[in-house]
C-alpha positions, 0 to 999 in steps of 0.5 A: 481445483478449477482449471483456472487455478493452475494458470491464474496470474493475477496478483489480486487473487493470491493477495485476496487469499492472503488477506483472508488468512491474516484475519485468520485466529488472530486472538492466538497473537504470535501464534496466529497466521499474522503472528507467524508471518511477523515472527518469520519476518523478525528472523530475517530483518532486524530493522523493524522491532517485532518483539513484545508485540502487544497485538493491538490496533490490529488492522488488515487492509487491501488495495488501499487508497486512503488518500483518495477516500479521505479526499472524497469524504472531506470534499464537501467540508471546508477542511478539504482545503487544509487537507489538500494544503498539508498533502501538497507540503509533504509532497514539496518536501518528498519531490525536493522543490523549492518554489511551488504554490500550495493547492489554495494558492493555485493561480486559477480557481478551476485547479483548486476547486474540489468540485471542478478538478479532482486532484489527481488531474490538476496537471493534466487539466492545466495542460488542457485548459492552458494554465501555466504551472511552473516546471516545479509545480507541474512535478509536484501535482504530477507526483500527486496524480500518482499518488492518488492513483496508486492502491498499495497491495496489503497493509498491516497495522499493529501496534505502533507499526505501519506495514505495507506490503508490495506484492508481485506473483510473477512478475519483478518489482518495479523500482520506481513503483517501490519508491512511490509506495515508499512516499505514499507510506510516509504520507499516510504515517504523517497526514492519516495516521489517526484514520489507521487507529494510530494515536501518534505517527507510527514506525512505517516499513514497505516489505516486498512479497513475491516469487523467490527469483526476484529476491522479495523480503518474503516469498510465496513458498513461506506464505504457502507454509502457513497456509498448511498450517491453517487450512485442510487440503479442501480449503479454497485458499489452501487450493489457490496457494498450492495451484499458485506455488505450482505455476511459480515452480513450473516457471522457474520463479520460486 
């Protein structure tokens, strides 16, 4: 064990080891680390139907920015305008506004030209250039800014399920961040489900993963039990998780 393992507080570090863990032995299906995690969640939450999984369309992704990446992929193509209009429509609905122009109908060419303005900068650039947005447009394109900046920690696709994990290590969960993650998940399931390998819009859920003190859906000690079932004590992920659990216990969080 490195000395840094004893006080590394970065949630990305532990999520990186979780990402590795969930890829192990996928051929074992329900007995794999992923299967063990899903079986545990099935016991504590009846909302998600996790029975009779076929273990098809399995995908495990970390720090997912698929909206940003889809925009960058489409930017050289005419399809980017339709993509941005479809995204704007969903955000208008989520933000419960009635009078907001679509991306393609914005008054100023600077704001709706993807070569001149990134979508996360629309409201900011409008302000800096003295371009007037209505209150509802400001709300919608402000929400768009947050959506383009956000990167949910871990995503699992399996069968017709899109499972998005909001992970915290030593920190408590942020209500506004969770709301945004749920909105982003809905956008993915409506607008980008094919890019995740789904044939039709999937059932989607946000799962809190964190220290026991903050009432997560799954705590890190549960993950550590799966780690111990998977790796030997000299394995790097085993070492990192052991140190992480010890840190959480020392601080009264686990």
